[in-house]
C-alpha positions, 0 to 999 in steps of 0.5 A: 500500500502507498504510504501517502495519505496514511496516518501511521503509528510505528512502535508507538508508546503513549502516556504522560510524564514517562508513565506509559499507558500503552506500548508498541502500537502499530496501527494505521489509518487511511482515507475513506474509512471510519475508525473507532477506538474503544476501551475502558475508562483510563485505557488511554483513548484520549491520550492516544488521540492527542498523541496522533494529533501532535498535542502530546509527544510520544513516549517512544516510537513515532507517528507518521503522516504521509510518510513524514513524522508529525514533529517535522511539520510546521504547525500551520501545515499540520493544521491543514492536514489534520483536525482534532476535536476534543471532548469539551470546548469552552464557549466563553466568548460571543461569536456567531455560528458563521464566525465560529466556522470561519475559524476553521480557515485560519490555517490558510490565512495570512497574519492579518487573518483576513478571509478571502472570497474563497473562504466565505464561499466554502463556509457557506457551502458547508453550512448548506451541506450540514443544513444549519443555515438557520443557525448561522447568525445565532451566537454559539453560546445559545446552541444545544449540545447537538447543534454545537457538535454539528457546528464543530464538525463543520469547522473541521470540514472547512479546514479541508483536513484529510484526517478528522480526529474526535474524542467522544463526539456524542457525549451528552447527546440524545438518541436522535442527535447521536444518530444524526452525528454518526451518520454525518461522520460516516458520510464524511468518511466516504467523502475522501476523509479519514474519521477517527473516533474514540467512543463509548457508543458501542452500538454505533461503533459496531455498526458504523466503523470500518475498522475498530482498534481496541486499547487493552493496557496490560 
């Protein structure tokens, strides 16, 4: 298999402060598939996602993106290729949904952070694709949990990243919104994206995933 367009773990060990949570991980993630990471609480799922998103350094081994080590990328270049959405995000500032989604274009902007016509068109087309036009002028602080998760994923999509990494994206969502979000992520994986999810939604993990990796610390 061509190692381009792959996110690969090579003999990867993860953890914090030299305390290992899991060792010798040799997993790979390719475009066009939805991957789920499952495991018990404390198994290291969140730490693993942060490691492959270059937010936490590996204890050993390495993570390669397009056959190049993550730590060799410039931060702006990496942000264009890979989007990470943590399980929580604070909303302590007033911003409309449209403005929030536009922040996904920041890795492409110059130091003035001025959006182009192309940025505006991409944000608008994404808002239409996600059917959230009625929300675009609302403050993000007024959104429900389900609405905000849709907006966060739309923000990752406008970044045009090939790899989207999500930590428990359906936490606190009701059944209807969980179903909608999982179907949305599955559709994104078919649209030339790689979706990587840590989730406790075992029913959806089993039904929606192309590949499941399980974390089993010794």
